[in-house]
C-alpha positions as CSV (number, residue, x, y, z in Angstrom):
1,M,-0.1,-0.1,-0.2
2,Q,2.7,2.0,1.0
3,I,4.6,1.5,-2.0
4,W,1.7,2.5,-4.4
5,L,1.1,5.8,-2.3
6,K,4.7,6.7,-2.9
7,S,4.3,5.7,-6.8
8,A,1.2,8.0,-7.1
9,V,2.6,11.0,-5.2
10,R,5.8,11.0,-7.3
11,A,3.6,10.2,-10.5
12,A,1.5,13.5,-9.5
13,L,4.5,15.5,-8.7
14,L,6.2,14.7,-12.1
15,S,2.9,16.1,-13.8
16,F,2.8,19.1,-11.8
17,A,6.3,19.8,-12.7
18,F,5.8,18.9,-16.3
19,A,2.5,21.3,-16.2
20,A,4.8,24.0,-14.8
21,M,7.3,23.7,-17.5
22,V,4.7,24.2,-20.0
23,I,3.3,27.1,-18.2
24,A,6.4,28.6,-18.2
25,A,7.2,27.8,-21.7
26,A,4.0,29.3,-23.2
27,P,4.2,32.8,-24.8
28,K,2.7,35.9,-22.6
29,L,0.0,37.7,-24.3
30,G,0.9,41.3,-24.7
31,L,0.9,44.1,-27.4
32,E,2.7,41.9,-29.6
33,D,-0.1,39.5,-29.7
34,I,-2.8,42.2,-30.6
35,P,-5.2,40.5,-33.4
36,E,-3.7,41.4,-37.1
37,L,-5.2,41.5,-40.4
38,P,-3.5,39.6,-43.0
39,K,-0.7,41.1,-44.7
40,P,-0.7,41.0,-48.6
41,D,2.9,39.5,-48.7
42,G,2.2,36.7,-46.1
43,S,4.7,38.0,-44.1
44,G,2.8,38.3,-40.8
45,D,1.6,35.5,-38.3
46,T,-2.4,35.8,-39.3
47,P,-3.3,33.4,-42.1
48,E,-4.9,34.6,-45.1
49,M,-8.8,34.8,-44.6
50,I,-11.3,35.0,-47.7
51,V,-14.6,35.7,-47.6
52,D,-17.6,35.2,-50.3
53,L,-19.5,38.4,-50.7
54,V,-23.1,39.1,-50.9
55,Q,-24.3,39.4,-54.6
56,A,-26.0,42.6,-55.2
57,A,-29.4,43.1,-54.1
58,P,-31.6,45.9,-55.8
59,G,-30.2,49.5,-54.4
60,T,-26.9,48.2,-53.2
61,P,-23.6,48.3,-54.8
62,A,-22.5,45.6,-57.1
63,A,-19.9,43.2,-55.8
64,K,-17.0,43.6,-58.6
65,T,-15.9,40.0,-57.3
66,N,-17.6,37.2,-55.8
67,T,-14.8,37.0,-52.9
68,I,-12.3,39.2,-51.0
69,K,-9.1,38.7,-49.4
70,L,-8.4,40.1,-45.8
71,S,-5.3,41.0,-46.8
72,S,-6.7,43.2,-49.3
73,L,-7.9,45.8,-46.2
74,Y,-4.7,46.2,-44.9
75,G,-3.0,49.6,-45.0
76,K,-6.4,50.9,-44.5
77,V,-8.3,52.0,-41.1
78,T,-10.9,49.2,-41.9
79,L,-14.1,48.3,-39.9
80,L,-15.3,44.8,-39.9
81,D,-19.2,44.9,-38.8
82,M,-20.6,41.4,-37.9
83,F,-24.3,41.3,-38.2
84,W,-27.4,39.0,-38.3
85,S,-30.1,39.7,-40.7
86,K,-33.0,39.0,-38.6
87,C,-31.6,41.0,-35.6
88,P,-33.7,44.3,-34.6
89,H,-30.6,45.7,-32.9
90,C,-28.3,44.8,-35.9
91,E,-31.1,46.8,-38.1
92,E,-31.2,49.5,-35.8
93,H,-27.5,49.9,-35.9
94,A,-26.9,49.7,-39.4
95,P,-28.2,53.0,-40.8
96,H,-25.7,54.6,-38.3
97,V,-22.8,52.6,-39.7
98,V,-23.8,53.9,-43.4
99,A,-23.4,57.5,-41.9
100,I,-20.3,56.8,-40.4
101,Y,-18.8,55.4,-43.6
102,N,-20.4,58.3,-45.7
103,Q,-18.4,60.6,-43.3
104,Y,-15.0,59.0,-43.2
105,R,-14.7,57.0,-46.4
106,D,-13.1,60.1,-48.5
107,K,-10.2,60.0,-45.6
108,G,-9.2,56.6,-46.4
109,F,-11.6,54.5,-43.9
110,S,-13.4,51.4,-45.2
111,I,-15.9,48.8,-43.7
112,L,-16.7,45.3,-44.8
113,G,-20.0,43.8,-43.2
114,L,-20.2,40.5,-42.1
115,A,-23.7,38.7,-42.0
116,T,-23.7,35.6,-39.8
117,D,-26.4,34.1,-42.0
118,R,-25.8,30.8,-43.7
119,K,-24.8,31.3,-47.1
120,E,-25.4,27.7,-48.0
121,D,-29.4,28.8,-47.0
122,P,-31.0,30.4,-50.0
123,A,-33.6,31.9,-47.3
124,A,-30.9,33.1,-45.5
125,V,-29.4,34.6,-48.2
126,K,-32.6,36.5,-49.5
127,S,-32.9,37.8,-45.6
128,V,-29.3,39.5,-46.0
129,K,-30.0,40.7,-49.3
130,E,-33.4,42.3,-47.7
131,F,-31.4,43.4,-44.9
132,L,-29.0,45.5,-47.2
133,T,-31.6,47.1,-49.4
134,K,-33.7,48.1,-46.0
135,T,-30.7,49.7,-44.0
136,K,-29.2,51.3,-47.7
137,I,-25.8,49.7,-47.1
138,N,-23.4,50.8,-49.4
139,Y,-20.2,49.2,-48.6
140,Q,-19.3,45.4,-49.0
141,V,-21.0,42.9,-47.5
142,G,-20.0,39.2,-46.9
143,F,-20.6,36.0,-44.8
144,I,-18.6,35.5,-41.8
145,T,-16.4,32.4,-41.5
146,N,-15.0,30.5,-38.9
147,E,-11.6,31.8,-39.1
148,V,-12.6,35.6,-38.9
149,V,-14.4,34.4,-35.5
150,A,-11.8,32.6,-34.2
151,Y,-9.2,35.3,-35.0
152,Y,-11.5,38.3,-34.4
153,A,-14.6,38.1,-32.2
154,D,-14.9,38.6,-29.0
155,S,-13.8,35.0,-27.5
156,H,-16.3,35.1,-24.7
157,N,-19.2,36.6,-26.7
158,H,-20.1,36.2,-30.1
159,G,-23.1,38.3,-29.9
160,V,-23.9,41.1,-32.7
161,P,-23.8,43.6,-33.9
162,Q,-20.1,43.6,-33.3
163,M,-17.7,45.9,-34.8
164,I,-13.8,45.4,-35.1
165,L,-11.8,48.4,-35.8
166,F,-8.2,47.9,-37.5
167,G,-5.6,50.7,-37.7
168,A,-3.6,51.4,-41.1
169,D,-0.7,49.1,-39.7
170,G,-3.5,46.4,-39.5
171,K,-3.5,45.9,-35.9
172,M,-7.1,45.8,-33.6
173,V,-7.7,49.0,-31.8
174,F,-11.1,48.8,-31.0
175,R,-14.0,46.1,-30.6
176,E,-17.6,46.7,-29.3
177,I,-20.6,44.5,-29.2
178,G,-24.1,46.2,-29.1
179,W,-24.8,49.8,-30.1
180,N,-25.7,53.0,-28.5
181,E,-24.9,56.4,-28.5
182,N,-21.6,56.1,-26.4
183,I,-20.8,53.5,-28.4
184,E,-21.0,55.4,-31.2
185,K,-19.1,58.2,-29.9
186,K,-16.1,55.8,-28.9
187,L,-16.3,54.5,-32.4
188,K,-15.9,57.6,-34.2
189,A,-13.2,59.0,-31.7
190,A,-11.3,55.8,-32.2
191,I,-11.6,56.3,-36.4
192,E,-10.5,59.8,-36.2
193,E,-7.5,58.9,-34.1
194,Q,-6.1,56.1,-36.4
195,L,-7.0,58.0,-39.7
196,A,-4.8,61.4,-38.0
197,K,-2.1,58.2,-37.7
198,A,-2.4,56.9,-41.2
199,P,0.2,57.9,-43.6
200,P,-1.3,60.1,-46.2
201,A,-2.4,59.0,-49.4
202,K,0.3,59.2,-52.5
203,A,-0.7,61.7,-55.0
204,P,-1.1,61.0,-58.3
205,A,2.4,61.0,-60.3
206,S,2.7,63.8,-62.8
207,S,4.7,63.9,-66.2
208,A,5.6,67.4,-65.5
209,A,9.2,68.3,-63.9
210,P,9.3,69.9,-60.6
211,A,9.6,73.4,-60.4
212,A,12.9,74.8,-59.2
213,P,12.8,76.6,-55.8
214,V,12.4,80.1,-55.7
215,K,14.1,82.6,-53.1
216,P,11.6,84.7,-51.3
217,G,11.8,88.4,-52.6
218,S,13.5,87.3,-56.1
219,K,12.5,88.7,-59.3
220,A,11.2,85.0,-60.2
221,S,8.8,85.0,-57.1
222,A,7.1,88.3,-58.1
223,K,6.9,88.0,-61.8
224,P,5.5,84.6,-63.2
225,T,7.6,83.4,-66.0
226,Q,6.0,83.3,-69.4
227,Q,7.0,80.3,-71.7
228,K,7.1,81.0,-75.7
229,S,5.0,78.8,-77.5
230,K,6.6,77.0,-80.4
231,R,4.9,77.6,-83.8
232,S,4.8,74.9,-86.5
């Protein structure tokens, strides 16, 4: 009996020691572990994720492609907006999200809506299209995937509406479930903060040669130069 007891105690101690080693070896969660969008060149830790887009319903923008790679959103201030077409709260919040999109879209802000409805169910697909038409959504919408949920949704709460905001550096900066005035204020503040940090959009290349620098007070700065036109 004593021999068996000693063996059991020894086995328990070994198991505890092994568990302690595993815990010690596990990476600590920190700023480096903030969820990120996949990088277009595949160099990041987040794998590529592909979302099937909802084909256009009457009154909604037509999808140029059938799918979208989440890596294509990297470099933009982007909001993932998860919703269910049968959710009254989602229907209430959607027009506000549309208004936010219209307010910031020209400043480099984008949204990808993600319907939690089953894309294999024709009735569910019809419901999503009706939702888009009713709420006048004018940004791209796709069907959510298990990978998107695993990487970006709140691990303790998959409720909708759920919004996840990424900065231009691809890192998640904001996540909120539900909708009210306070959430709207926090979301807009986060968007504005990230847009301020985002690199400026590149100006279109010009074929004209850059003008030579002009010293203040010089004749060139006071009098515009005139170019003689060539006659044929």
